[in-house]
N, CA, C and O atoms as a GROMACS GRO file, in nm:
protein
  424
    1MET      N    1  10.500   9.091   9.863
    1MET     CA    2  10.506   9.227   9.785
    1MET      C    3  10.655   9.238   9.697
    1MET      O    4  10.676   9.270   9.580
    2MET      N    5  10.726   9.207   9.782
    2MET     CA    6  10.882   9.230   9.692
    2MET      C    7  10.934   9.067   9.664
    2MET      O    8  11.048   9.032   9.634
    3ASN      N    9  10.826   8.987   9.683
    3ASN     CA   10  10.887   8.852   9.643
    3ASN      C   11  10.991   8.802   9.742
    3ASN      O   12  11.079   8.731   9.693
    4VAL      N   13  10.999   8.828   9.881
    4VAL     CA   14  11.091   8.803   9.984
    4VAL      C   15  11.016   8.704  10.046
    4VAL      O   16  10.894   8.718  10.040
    5SER      N   17  11.069   8.589  10.117
    5SER     CA   18  11.007   8.533  10.220
    5SER      C   19  11.043   8.625  10.358
    5SER      O   20  11.120   8.720  10.372
    6GLY      N   21  10.954   8.558  10.455
    6GLY     CA   22  10.963   8.638  10.594
    6GLY      C   23  11.083   8.601  10.675
    6GLY      O   24  11.143   8.678  10.750
    7LEU      N   25  11.113   8.468  10.650
    7LEU     CA   26  11.248   8.428  10.684
    7LEU      C   27  11.379   8.560  10.675
    7LEU      O   28  11.451   8.622  10.755
    8THR      N   29  11.356   8.556  10.536
    8THR     CA   30  11.478   8.636  10.462
    8THR      C   31  11.477   8.774  10.542
    8THR      O   32  11.582   8.811  10.596
    9ILE      N   33  11.353   8.856  10.550
    9ILE     CA   34  11.334   8.956  10.604
    9ILE      C   35  11.366   8.964  10.731
    9ILE      O   36  11.413   9.071  10.769
   10LEU      N   37  11.348   8.840  10.839
   10LEU     CA   38  11.374   8.838  10.972
   10LEU      C   39  11.555   8.846  10.991
   10LEU      O   40  11.617   8.905  11.080
   11ARG      N   41  11.607   8.773  10.884
   11ARG     CA   42  11.745   8.740  10.909
   11ARG      C   43  11.816   8.887  10.864
   11ARG      O   44  11.920   8.927  10.916
   12TRP      N   45  11.741   8.964  10.754
   12TRP     CA   46  11.818   9.109  10.766
   12TRP      C   47  11.774   9.188  10.872
   12TRP      O   48  11.837   9.291  10.896
   13GLU      N   49  11.678   9.158  10.941
   13GLU     CA   50  11.660   9.217  11.090
   13GLU      C   51  11.741   9.198  11.172
   13GLU      O   52  11.779   9.299  11.232
   14GLU      N   53  11.793   9.086  11.205
   14GLU     CA   54  11.904   9.034  11.271
   14GLU      C   55  12.023   9.097  11.250
   14GLU      O   56  12.081   9.152  11.344
   15LYS      N   57  12.074   9.095  11.122
   15LYS     CA   58  12.187   9.165  11.084
   15LYS      C   59  12.175   9.352  11.115
   15LYS      O   60  12.262   9.439  11.111
   16GLY      N   61  12.080   9.356  11.134
   16GLY     CA   62  12.055   9.544  11.127
   16GLY      C   63  12.036   9.609  10.993
   16GLY      O   64  12.044   9.731  10.980
   17LEU      N   65  12.011   9.527  10.891
   17LEU     CA   66  11.982   9.570  10.808
   17LEU      C   67  11.860   9.625  10.762
   17LEU      O   68  11.854   9.691  10.658
   18VAL      N   69  11.751   9.597  10.844
   18VAL     CA   70  11.599   9.685  10.834
   18VAL      C   71  11.581   9.688  10.972
   18VAL      O   72  11.631   9.609  11.052
   19HIS      N   73  11.504   9.788  10.997
   19HIS     CA   74  11.444   9.822  11.143
   19HIS      C   75  11.268   9.814  11.136
   19HIS      O   76  11.200   9.899  11.078
   20PRO      N   77  11.221   9.712  11.197
   20PRO     CA   78  11.055   9.708  11.186
   20PRO      C   79  11.026   9.799  11.282
   20PRO      O   80  11.103   9.852  11.363
   21VAL      N   81  10.874   9.817  11.262
   21VAL     CA   82  10.802   9.908  11.315
   21VAL      C   83  10.713   9.802  11.405
   21VAL      O   84  10.671   9.704  11.344
   22ARG      N   85  10.687   9.810  11.515
   22ARG     CA   86  10.635   9.703  11.598
   22ARG      C   87  10.483   9.781  11.640
   22ARG      O   88  10.457   9.890  11.690
   23LEU      N   89  10.410   9.679  11.596
   23LEU     CA   90  10.252   9.727  11.623
   23LEU      C   91  10.214   9.673  11.751
   23LEU      O   92  10.283   9.578  11.790
   24GLU      N   93  10.110   9.716  11.833
   24GLU     CA   94  10.055   9.666  11.934
   24GLU      C   95  10.046   9.544  11.948
   24GLU      O   96  10.085   9.482  12.047
   25SER      N   97   9.985   9.490  11.836
   25SER     CA   98   9.961   9.330  11.820
   25SER      C   99  10.096   9.256  11.827
   25SER      O  100  10.098   9.132  11.826
   26GLY      N  101  10.205   9.326  11.833
   26GLY     CA  102  10.319   9.239  11.803
   26GLY      C  103  10.376   9.229  11.657
   26GLY      O  104  10.492   9.196  11.630
   27HIS      N  105  10.296   9.257  11.583
   27HIS     CA  106  10.320   9.215  11.477
   27HIS      C  107  10.444   9.338  11.404
   27HIS      O  108  10.445   9.452  11.450
   28ARG      N  109  10.532   9.303  11.300
   28ARG     CA  110  10.606   9.388  11.265
   28ARG      C  111  10.578   9.461  11.133
   28ARG      O  112  10.492   9.412  11.060
   29ARG      N  113  10.636   9.564  11.096
   29ARG     CA  114  10.596   9.646  10.971
   29ARG      C  115  10.724   9.693  10.942
   29ARG      O  116  10.808   9.724  11.026
   30TYR      N  117  10.741   9.700  10.796
   30TYR     CA  118  10.900   9.710  10.769
   30TYR      C  119  10.900   9.841  10.618
   30TYR      O  120  10.842   9.825  10.511
   31LYS      N  121  10.979   9.952  10.657
   31LYS     CA  122  10.959  10.038  10.562
   31LYS      C  123  10.998   9.977  10.414
   31LYS      O  124  11.095   9.904  10.396
   32LYS      N  125  10.908  10.019  10.312
   32LYS     CA  126  10.923   9.970  10.174
   32LYS      C  127  11.064  10.038  10.129
   32LYS      O  128  11.139   9.961  10.070
   33SER      N  129  11.101  10.144  10.144
   33SER     CA  130  11.204  10.218  10.138
   33SER      C  131  11.330  10.119  10.172
   33SER      O  132  11.409  10.091  10.082
   34GLU      N  133  11.345  10.072  10.293
   34GLU     CA  134  11.443   9.980  10.345
   34GLU      C  135  11.432   9.863  10.238
   34GLU      O  136  11.544   9.859  10.188
   35ILE      N  137  11.367   9.783  10.188
   35ILE     CA  138  11.327   9.660  10.133
   35ILE      C  139  11.397   9.690   9.985
   35ILE      O  140  11.481   9.620   9.928
   36GLU      N  141  11.343   9.807   9.944
   36GLU     CA  142  11.387   9.855   9.820
   36GLU      C  143  11.534   9.877   9.792
   36GLU      O  144  11.599   9.845   9.692
   37LYS      N  145  11.572   9.940   9.904
   37LYS     CA  146  11.751   9.976   9.900
   37LYS      C  147  11.792   9.814   9.922
   37LYS      O  148  11.848   9.772   9.820
   38LEU      N  149  11.781   9.733  10.007
   38LEU     CA  150  11.812   9.616  10.011
   38LEU      C  151  11.824   9.531   9.865
   38LEU      O  152  11.919   9.457   9.839
   39LEU      N  153  11.706   9.555   9.773
   39LEU     CA  154  11.718   9.456   9.684
   39LEU      C  155  11.750   9.550   9.551
   39LEU      O  156  11.728   9.505   9.438
   40GLY      N  157  11.799   9.676   9.569
   40GLY     CA  158  11.861   9.728   9.492
   40GLY      C  159  11.758   9.840   9.426
   40GLY      O  160  11.823   9.929   9.372
   41LEU      N  161  11.657   9.853   9.418
   41LEU     CA  162  11.541   9.909   9.361
   41LEU      C  163  11.520  10.047   9.398
   41LEU      O  164  11.427  10.111   9.348
   42ASP      N  165  11.604  10.100   9.485
   42ASP     CA  166  11.624  10.226   9.485
   42ASP      C  167  11.686  10.300   9.407
   42ASP      O  168  11.654  10.418   9.397
   43THR      N  169  11.805  10.236   9.322
   43THR     CA  170  11.849  10.319   9.204
   43THR      C  171  11.789  10.326   9.082
   43THR      O  172  11.857  10.358   8.984
   44ILE      N  173  11.652  10.296   9.071
   44ILE     CA  174  11.572  10.277   8.943
   44ILE      C  175  11.548  10.445   8.896
   44ILE      O  176  11.533  10.462   8.775
   45LYS      N  177  11.546  10.536   8.961
   45LYS     CA  178  11.536  10.686   8.935
   45LYS      C  179  11.632  10.737   8.854
   45LYS      O  180  11.749  10.701   8.869
   46LEU      N  181  11.604  10.809   8.776
   46LEU     CA  182  11.711  10.870   8.663
   46LEU      C  183  11.667  11.030   8.664
   46LEU      O  184  11.552  11.023   8.620
   47ASP      N  185  11.687  11.134   8.684
   47ASP     CA  186  11.660  11.249   8.682
   47ASP      C  187  11.519  11.277   8.711
   47ASP      O  188  11.444  11.344   8.640
   48ASP      N  189  11.490  11.216   8.829
   48ASP     CA  190  11.341  11.216   8.886
   48ASP      C  191  11.230  11.135   8.814
   48ASP      O  192  11.112  11.131   8.847
   49LYS      N  193  11.282  11.077   8.718
   49LYS     CA  194  11.199  10.991   8.637
   49LYS      C  195  11.186  10.857   8.688
   49LYS      O  196  11.282  10.831   8.760
   50VAL      N  197  11.116  10.776   8.680
   50VAL     CA  198  11.114  10.649   8.729
   50VAL      C  199  11.111  10.543   8.597
   50VAL      O  200  11.008  10.527   8.533
   51ASN      N  201  11.239  10.471   8.565
   51ASN     CA  202  11.255  10.410   8.466
   51ASN      C  203  11.171  10.292   8.476
   51ASN      O  204  11.145  10.242   8.586
   52CYS      N  205  11.107  10.224   8.318
   52CYS     CA  206  11.023  10.120   8.352
   52CYS      C  207  11.051  10.028   8.188
   52CYS      O  208  11.097  10.065   8.080
   53ILE      N  209  11.001   9.903   8.235
   53ILE     CA  210  11.048   9.803   8.114
   53ILE      C  211  10.888   9.781   8.074
   53ILE      O  212  10.804   9.771   8.163
   54ILE      N  213  10.853   9.774   7.940
   54ILE     CA  214  10.685   9.754   7.897
   54ILE      C  215  10.738   9.601   7.844
   54ILE      O  216  10.837   9.575   7.776
   55TYR      N  217  10.635   9.511   7.898
   55TYR     CA  218  10.608   9.374   7.831
   55TYR      C  219  10.482   9.374   7.814
   55TYR      O  220  10.396   9.407   7.897
   56SER      N  221  10.459   9.315   7.643
   56SER     CA  222  10.320   9.287   7.630
   56SER      C  223  10.339   9.159   7.551
   56SER      O  224  10.445   9.120   7.502
   57ARG      N  225  10.205   9.092   7.546
   57ARG     CA  226  10.233   8.939   7.489
   57ARG      C  227  10.061   8.918   7.466
   57ARG      O  228   9.959   8.953   7.525
   58VAL      N  229  10.095   8.842   7.346
   58VAL     CA  230   9.946   8.784   7.314
   58VAL      C  231   9.968   8.634   7.303
   58VAL      O  232  10.082   8.592   7.281
   59SER      N  233   9.853   8.543   7.318
   59SER     CA  234   9.885   8.424   7.292
   59SER      C  235   9.892   8.344   7.162
   59SER      O  236   9.930   8.227   7.165
   60THR      N  237   9.856   8.402   7.052
   60THR     CA  238   9.862   8.347   6.917
   60THR      C  239   9.900   8.426   6.821
   60THR      O  240   9.882   8.547   6.833
   61LYS      N  241   9.962   8.373   6.705
   61LYS     CA  242  10.021   8.482   6.594
   61LYS      C  243   9.874   8.562   6.515
   61LYS      O  244   9.884   8.672   6.460
   62LYS      N  245   9.747   8.485   6.523
   62LYS     CA  246   9.637   8.526   6.485
   62LYS      C  247   9.598   8.669   6.554
   62LYS      O  248   9.546   8.765   6.497
   63GLN      N  249   9.637   8.659   6.692
   63GLN     CA  250   9.615   8.795   6.755
   63GLN      C  251   9.710   8.882   6.724
   63GLN      O  252   9.691   9.003   6.719
   64GLN      N  253   9.807   8.832   6.702
   64GLN     CA  254   9.905   8.959   6.663
   64GLN      C  255   9.890   8.996   6.520
   64GLN      O  256   9.926   9.109   6.487
   65LYS      N  257   9.849   8.929   6.444
   65LYS     CA  258   9.832   8.960   6.277
   65LYS      C  259   9.703   9.056   6.300
   65LYS      O  260   9.683   9.142   6.215
   66SER      N  261   9.611   9.046   6.413
   66SER     CA  262   9.529   9.147   6.409
   66SER      C  263   9.532   9.256   6.467
   66SER      O  264   9.436   9.334   6.475
   67GLY      N  265   9.657   9.275   6.520
   67GLY     CA  266   9.715   9.404   6.560
   67GLY      C  267   9.708   9.400   6.720
   67GLY      O  268   9.779   9.475   6.787
   68ASN      N  269   9.631   9.319   6.771
   68ASN     CA  270   9.639   9.311   6.923
   68ASN      C  271   9.761   9.345   7.009
   68ASN      O  272   9.753   9.417   7.109
   69LEU      N  273   9.856   9.299   6.973
   69LEU     CA  274  10.013   9.321   7.026
   69LEU      C  275  10.040   9.454   7.006
   69LEU      O  276  10.051   9.532   7.100
   70GLU      N  277  10.050   9.486   6.890
   70GLU     CA  278  10.091   9.633   6.873
   70GLU      C  279  10.010   9.727   6.940
   70GLU      O  280  10.073   9.826   6.976
   71ARG      N  281   9.844   9.726   6.978
   71ARG     CA  282   9.764   9.801   7.049
   71ARG      C  283   9.831   9.781   7.190
   71ARG      O  284   9.895   9.871   7.244
   72GLN      N  285   9.814   9.672   7.239
   72GLN     CA  286   9.854   9.641   7.369
   72GLN      C  287  10.009   9.743   7.433
   72GLN      O  288  10.033   9.810   7.534
   73THR      N  289  10.083   9.706   7.312
   73THR     CA  290  10.216   9.776   7.364
   73THR      C  291  10.202   9.939   7.345
   73THR      O  292  10.265  10.021   7.413
   74SER      N  293  10.117   9.970   7.251
   74SER     CA  294  10.108  10.119   7.223
   74SER      C  295  10.018  10.181   7.367
   74SER      O  296  10.052  10.284   7.425
   75ARG      N  297   9.921  10.112   7.400
   75ARG     CA  298   9.833  10.143   7.556
   75ARG      C  299   9.933  10.173   7.632
   75ARG      O  300   9.950  10.285   7.679
   76LEU      N  301  10.029  10.048   7.656
   76LEU     CA  302  10.117  10.056   7.766
   76LEU      C  303  10.224  10.168   7.781
   76LEU      O  304  10.255  10.218   7.890
   77LYS      N  305  10.279  10.206   7.656
   77LYS     CA  306  10.352  10.308   7.658
   77LYS      C  307  10.318  10.427   7.661
   77LYS      O  308  10.392  10.515   7.703
   78GLU      N  309  10.178  10.452   7.608
   78GLU     CA  310  10.059  10.570   7.654
   78GLU      C  311  10.067  10.577   7.807
   78GLU      O  312  10.088  10.689   7.854
   79TYR      N  313  10.052  10.476   7.890
   79TYR     CA  314  10.019  10.494   8.002
   79TYR      C  315  10.144  10.516   8.086
   79TYR      O  316  10.133  10.563   8.200
   80ALA      N  317  10.258  10.484   8.037
   80ALA     CA  318  10.376  10.503   8.107
   80ALA      C  319  10.410  10.639   8.085
   80ALA      O  320  10.418  10.697   8.194
   81LEU      N  321  10.429  10.698   8.009
   81LEU     CA  322  10.450  10.819   7.930
   81LEU      C  323  10.376  10.926   8.038
   81LEU      O  324  10.440  10.998   8.115
   82LYS      N  325  10.263  10.924   8.030
   82LYS     CA  326  10.151  10.987   8.109
   82LYS      C  327  10.183  11.016   8.244
   82LYS      O  328  10.156  11.124   8.297
   83ARG      N  329  10.239  10.923   8.300
   83ARG     CA  330  10.272  10.900   8.443
   83ARG      C  331  10.423  10.959   8.444
   83ARG      O  332  10.463  11.004   8.551
   84GLY      N  333  10.486  10.961   8.361
   84GLY     CA  334  10.620  11.012   8.362
   84GLY      C  335  10.706  10.949   8.369
   84GLY      O  336  10.817  11.001   8.386
   85TYR      N  337  10.688  10.790   8.359
   85TYR     CA  338  10.798  10.693   8.313
   85TYR      C  339  10.905  10.746   8.194
   85TYR      O  340  10.886  10.817   8.094
   86HIS      N  341  11.016  10.685   8.245
   86HIS     CA  342  11.136  10.677   8.115
   86HIS      C  343  11.118  10.542   8.109
   86HIS      O  344  11.125  10.466   8.206
   87ILE      N  345  11.092  10.508   7.973
   87ILE     CA  346  11.053  10.350   7.915
   87ILE      C  347  11.226  10.351   7.833
   87ILE      O  348  11.273  10.425   7.747
   88ILE      N  349  11.285  10.227   7.914
   88ILE     CA  350  11.401  10.165   7.897
   88ILE      C  351  11.385  10.069   7.786
   88ILE      O  352  11.434  10.090   7.675
   89GLU      N  353  11.325   9.974   7.813
   89GLU     CA  354  11.309   9.870   7.700
   89GLU      C  355  11.159   9.827   7.672
   89GLU      O  356  11.061   9.851   7.742
   90VAL      N  357  11.163   9.762   7.562
   90VAL     CA  358  11.000   9.717   7.542
   90VAL      C  359  11.044   9.598   7.482
   90VAL      O  360  11.130   9.588   7.394
   91TYR      N  361  10.979   9.509   7.536
   91TYR     CA  362  10.973   9.359   7.494
   91TYR      C  363  10.821   9.295   7.445
   91TYR      O  364  10.730   9.292   7.528
   92GLU      N  365  10.801   9.248   7.318
   92GLU     CA  366  10.696   9.183   7.292
   92GLU      C  367  10.686   9.045   7.253
   92GLU      O  368  10.776   9.006   7.178
   93GLU      N  369  10.614   8.978   7.281
   93GLU     CA  370  10.611   8.831   7.248
   93GLU      C  371  10.474   8.739   7.220
   93GLU      O  372  10.369   8.777   7.271
   94VAL      N  373  10.477   8.641   7.154
   94VAL     CA  374  10.366   8.548   7.106
   94VAL      C  375  10.401   8.471   7.182
   94VAL      O  376  10.514   8.432   7.153
   95ALA      N  377  10.345   8.406   7.309
   95ALA     CA  378  10.351   8.295   7.361
   95ALA      C  379  10.216   8.300   7.466
   95ALA      O  380  10.154   8.398   7.507
   96SER      N  381  10.193   8.131   7.495
   96SER     CA  382  10.098   8.099   7.604
   96SER      C  383  10.113   8.167   7.747
   96SER      O  384  10.220   8.167   7.807
   97GLY      N  385  10.006   8.220   7.791
   97GLY     CA  386  10.016   8.261   7.912
   97GLY      C  387  10.034   8.161   8.052
   97GLY      O  388  10.053   8.196   8.168
   98ILE      N  389  10.019   8.021   7.995
   98ILE     CA  390  10.065   7.927   8.085
   98ILE      C  391  10.195   7.881   8.090
   98ILE      O  392  10.237   7.806   8.179
   99ASN      N  393  10.270   7.928   7.984
   99ASN     CA  394  10.392   7.876   7.976
   99ASN      C  395  10.490   7.986   8.057
   99ASN      O  396  10.503   8.096   8.003
  100GLU      N  397  10.561   7.960   8.188
  100GLU     CA  398  10.635   8.045   8.249
  100GLU      C  399  10.796   8.027   8.227
  100GLU      O  400  10.884   8.041   8.312
  101ASN      N  401  10.808   7.998   8.112
  101ASN     CA  402  10.944   7.971   8.039
  101ASN      C  403  10.950   8.073   7.924
  101ASN      O  404  11.018   8.045   7.824
  102ARG      N  405  10.885   8.186   7.933
  102ARG     CA  406  10.862   8.288   7.799
  102ARG      C  407  11.003   8.387   7.811
  102ARG      O  408  11.038   8.450   7.910
  103ARG      N  409  11.071   8.379   7.683
  103ARG     CA  410  11.198   8.397   7.630
  103ARG      C  411  11.196   8.569   7.680
  103ARG      O  412  11.300   8.606   7.735
  104GLN      N  413  11.104   8.654   7.667
  104GLN     CA  414  11.113   8.789   7.680
  104GLN      C  415  11.065   8.831   7.831
  104GLN      O  416  11.115   8.925   7.894
  105LEU      N  417  10.978   8.761   7.870
  105LEU     CA  418  10.934   8.768   8.014
  105LEU      C  419  11.060   8.755   8.065
  105LEU      O  420  11.102   8.860   8.114
  106ASN      N  421  11.150   8.642   8.070
  106ASN     CA  422  11.264   8.590   8.164
  106ASN      C  423  11.339   8.683   8.128
  106ASN      O  424  11.453   8.692   8.175
   0.00000   0.00000   0.00000
């Protein structure tokens, strides 16, 4: 969920940075808030609003010219604003979804 390996979380536990809740089965569960704190994600709130970044993409120039990119961005902005998010940046690009080296996404 947080894009962190299990070994990383175990190392954090050994250092006392996170504290697991042990289940009867022996499995560990970690509080999301502790992981977010370690990753620096606990600082994204500003005046009780959650900051967000919008990223929209279409695959071809034809889709962009027909307004698909603009509509997608508009819908994402509407979604964010309805939920009280503070939009701090908007990224748009025309690029293949297969390409993982998209400039705006990175």
